[in-house]
N, C-alpha and C positions, 0 to 999 in steps of 0.2 A: 504494500500499499505506499502511494506517495504521500508523503507528509505536506499539509498545508502550511503556508508560511504566514505567520502573524507578526505584525509590527506593533509593539506596545509603546506609546508615546506618553510619558509622564515625568514630572518633575521629582517624583518619590521614588528612591532606589528600592526602598522596603516593598512598596507595592509592585513595582516592575519585576523584582526578582522573586516575590511570592507567586504572582502570576505566571512567570516564566516555569517556575519549579513545577507547579500543577499541570500547566499545558503541556510542557515536554514530558513529563511523567507519564501522561497518558498514551504517548507513543504517536500521536495523531498530528502534532503541531511541532514545527520548527519555529522558535521565537527569537526576535531581535528586539533589545531594549534600547530606547533613546531616551535622554533625559531633558528634553525642551523641545519647543516647537520647531525652531530652525533645524536642529539636529535631525528631528523627525521627518522633516520635510525632505531633506537631503537622503535620508535612509529609504523613504518611500520611493524616491525617484531612482535611486540606485538598485534596489532590490524588487521593486514592483511586487509587493506582498499580496496575499489572497485576501487579507483583512488587516485593517488597522484598528486597535483599541487606542481611543484618544481621550486624554484627560480634559476636562473643561478648563479648570484653572491652573495656569502655569505662568511663571514670572516673564518669561520673554515673549510669549505670543499666547493668546487664549485658544482654547480647542476650536472655537468658532473660525477664528482667522486660519488656522491651520487647515481646517475642512474646506474652507473657501479656495484655498490656494490649491489644494490637492483637486478639487472638482474643476478648477480652471486650467489645469494642465492635462492635455489630451493623452499623455502617456500614461497617467494614473487615475484618471478622472473616474473610471468605472470600479475603482477599488471601493468595497464596502467599508464604511466607517461606522464604528459603534462607540459612542461617548461612554468613558468609564469615569465616574463621578462619586463624590461622598455628598454632593449637593442633594441627591435624590436618595430616599432610603430604599432598602432592598425591596420592600412592600410596594412602594410606588414604582419602582422600576419593573416589578414583575408584571405590571399591568400592560397589555398589549399597546394600549395607545400612548403609552408614555415615550415621548420623544424630546429632543432638544434640537431645535432649528431642523426638525425633520428627520434627523437621524435617531436610531435606537439607542437605548440607555441601558447600561449595566451598572448597578450601584457597587462601589468598592466594599459596602457592607454583606454583599451576597456571598453565600456558601460557594467555595471553589467548584464543588461538584455541579452546582446549579450554573455556574458560569460555563463550565465545560459543555453542559447540555444545551445552552443558550447559544454559544459559539457554533457547535456542530448544527443545530438547527438553521443558523443565519448562514452557514456556508453550503447548504444543501442546494 
């Protein structure tokens, strides 16, 4: 089975390493982590991942700005983006209609097993 490539863009190393560990442990994903908007954009262009998990609040660029630039770039505009945030609770994010700027949301409070299930469903 070919692993899907996921790019995690977040300014918290604790969050990114935690996600990377759980995603890679499943054997289904290869994960690259970047720690800010500018670095994340460069990585998205370089790697062209299958999905981007994107923090909403970062010091150099917010997630909305990063998503806007990704969607404006024809080479990576088709990459699915999922906002990863602590702004929304796990219960709120579990509701199907919960989006930020039209993008699906995963709460940082969500159980890692649920995150794996949500990502698998989005990548189908």
